[in-house]
C-alpha distance (Angstrom), angle and dihedral (degrees) to the residues before:
residue distance angle dihedral
M1 . . .
N2 3.74 . .
G3 3.81 92.0 .
V4 3.80 96.2 -97.9
S5 3.80 115.9 115.9
A6 3.83 100.2 162.4
W7 3.80 131.0 61.9
Q8 3.81 112.5 -86.2
P9 3.83 131.9 -167.9
I10 3.79 110.3 -86.4
E11 3.82 91.1 -121.6
T12 3.82 88.5 69.7
A13 3.82 96.1 53.8
P14 3.80 114.2 128.2
E15 3.80 123.3 -116.7
D16 3.81 120.8 -111.8
T17 3.81 94.7 11.0
L18 3.79 125.9 115.6
V19 3.81 108.8 -124.7
I20 3.79 139.5 165.3
V21 3.79 110.3 -103.5
G22 3.79 125.7 -160.8
W23 3.79 140.9 -170.4
L24 3.79 141.8 157.5
D25 3.81 117.2 -106.6
D26 3.81 107.4 -137.5
E27 3.81 89.9 -162.1
D28 3.83 92.8 63.1
P29 3.82 110.7 55.2
E30 3.85 92.5 169.8
T31 3.82 96.9 58.5
P32 3.81 108.3 4.8
E33 3.83 99.2 160.4
R34 3.79 113.6 109.5
H35 3.81 129.4 -178.7
D36 3.78 134.8 -177.8
F37 3.78 141.4 158.3
D38 3.79 117.7 -108.8
W39 3.78 143.4 147.8
K40 3.77 131.4 -146.1
E41 3.79 121.0 -129.7
D42 3.80 120.9 179.6
G43 3.81 88.3 -13.1
C44 3.83 93.6 -54.8
W45 3.81 123.7 113.2
Q46 3.79 100.7 -128.4
H47 3.82 103.0 -159.2
H48 3.80 91.9 47.3
Y49 3.81 91.1 46.8
E50 3.82 90.2 52.0
D51 3.83 90.7 50.1
V52 3.81 91.4 51.6
E53 3.81 92.5 47.3
F54 3.81 92.4 48.4
A55 3.81 92.7 48.3
N56 3.80 91.0 49.3
E57 3.82 89.9 53.5
V58 3.80 101.3 45.3
A59 3.81 111.7 18.5
P60 3.78 115.5 107.1
P61 3.81 118.6 -124.0
G62 3.79 112.9 -76.8
S63 3.81 94.4 28.5
K64 3.78 120.6 141.0
M65 3.79 102.7 -105.6
P66 3.78 130.2 -159.1
K67 3.78 114.2 -103.1
E68 3.79 114.4 -96.2
R69 3.80 90.2 -124.8
A70 3.80 118.9 56.7
P71 3.82 110.1 -106.4
Y72 3.80 93.9 -141.7
T73 3.79 118.2 136.3
H74 3.81 101.2 169.5
W75 3.79 142.0 22.3
I76 3.79 137.8 -163.9
G77 3.78 131.4 -168.4
L78 3.78 123.6 -107.0
P79 3.80 114.5 -104.3
P80 3.80 117.9 -125.1
I81 3.80 117.2 -96.2
P82 3.83 109.4 -103.0
R83 3.79 115.5 -108.0
R84 3.76 119.0 -122.4
S85 3.75 113.3 -104.1
């Protein structure tokens, strides 16, 4: 793990490191918590960027599209995988 075991502001996320990202979805008041895995490269969230690019290529007109900017507000490091005992 990258030494971070509590949620941190997204602005502090490391570059080139897979992390868990989180945000609250304003369009879903019942269950707003969202999580994903992503990594930042040259200031760009790669998984989110790929999702936006894919949607732009294949989504029919009128589809609900992902926002151009990643909605992430927080991140947390991945814990290490437990060793077998």
